[in-house]
C-alpha positions as CSV (number, residue, x, y, z in Angstrom):
1,M,2.2,-1.9,-13.4
2,S,1.1,-5.6,-13.4
3,L,-2.4,-6.1,-12.0
4,R,-2.1,-9.9,-11.7
5,G,-3.8,-10.8,-8.4
6,I,-5.0,-7.1,-7.8
7,V,-8.3,-5.8,-7.9
8,P,-7.9,-3.2,-10.8
9,P,-8.5,0.5,-9.9
10,D,-12.0,2.0,-10.9
11,P,-11.1,4.5,-13.6
12,E,-14.5,6.4,-13.0
13,T,-13.9,7.1,-9.2
14,G,-10.3,7.4,-8.9
15,V,-10.5,5.8,-5.4
16,S,-7.9,3.2,-5.8
17,Q,-4.7,4.5,-7.2
18,E,-1.0,4.4,-6.9
19,R,0.3,6.0,-3.6
20,F,3.4,6.2,-1.5
21,A,3.1,4.8,1.9
22,V,4.6,3.4,5.0
23,I,3.3,0.0,5.9
24,F,3.7,-1.5,9.5
25,T,4.5,-5.2,9.1
26,P,6.7,-7.6,10.7
27,R,7.7,-9.5,7.6
28,Q,7.9,-8.2,3.9
29,S,6.6,-11.5,2.3
30,R,3.1,-10.3,1.9
31,K,1.5,-8.6,-1.0
32,R,-1.6,-7.0,0.3
33,F,-2.1,-5.2,3.6
34,P,-5.1,-4.0,5.7
35,A,-5.7,-0.2,5.6
36,G,-5.0,0.0,9.2
37,C,-1.3,-0.9,8.6
38,V,-0.8,1.7,6.0
39,E,-0.1,5.3,6.3
40,V,-0.3,7.3,2.8
41,F,2.0,10.0,2.0
42,A,1.9,12.7,-0.8
43,S,5.4,11.8,-2.1
44,R,8.2,9.3,-2.3
45,E,10.5,11.5,-0.1
46,E,7.8,11.8,2.5
47,A,7.4,8.0,2.8
48,L,11.2,7.3,2.9
49,A,11.6,9.9,5.7
50,A,8.8,8.4,7.7
51,A,10.0,4.8,7.2
52,D,11.6,3.2,10.3
53,P,12.7,-0.4,9.3
54,G,14.0,-1.1,12.9
55,N,10.4,-0.6,14.1
56,K,8.8,-2.5,11.2
57,R,7.7,0.6,9.3
58,H,8.8,0.1,5.6
59,A,8.4,2.6,2.7
60,T,6.5,1.3,-0.3
61,R,4.6,2.0,-3.3
62,V,1.1,0.7,-3.2
63,V,-2.3,0.8,-5.1
64,G,-5.6,1.0,-3.2
65,P,-7.6,1.2,-1.2
66,S,-9.7,-1.6,-2.5
67,K,-12.4,-3.6,-0.6
68,S,-11.6,-7.3,-0.4
69,S,-14.2,-10.1,-0.6
70,E,-14.1,-10.2,3.1
71,G,-15.2,-6.5,3.3
72,Q,-11.9,-5.1,4.6
73,Y,-10.1,-2.1,2.8
74,I,-6.7,-3.2,1.6
75,Y,-3.8,-2.1,-0.2
76,Y,-1.7,-4.1,-2.7
77,L,2.1,-3.8,-2.8
78,L,3.7,-2.7,-6.0
79,D,7.2,-2.4,-4.7
80,W,9.3,-1.7,-1.6
81,L,11.2,1.6,-1.7
């Protein structure tokens, strides 16, 4: 996993980690998303089953949550599934 441009996960707390998720977004060109747009799932299969691209819900692999400099919790995109 490349951490360029990503706040690295804290190894002592385990709060930020790789997760499978569905992100609600109108465009897939962004690399970070507010926590309110991200629904985390236990597995890749669950995320894929919950995805609905026609309704802008895309399955992903993300790392987070991390707290941004603006004080928001965000997830960083690793890849689209």
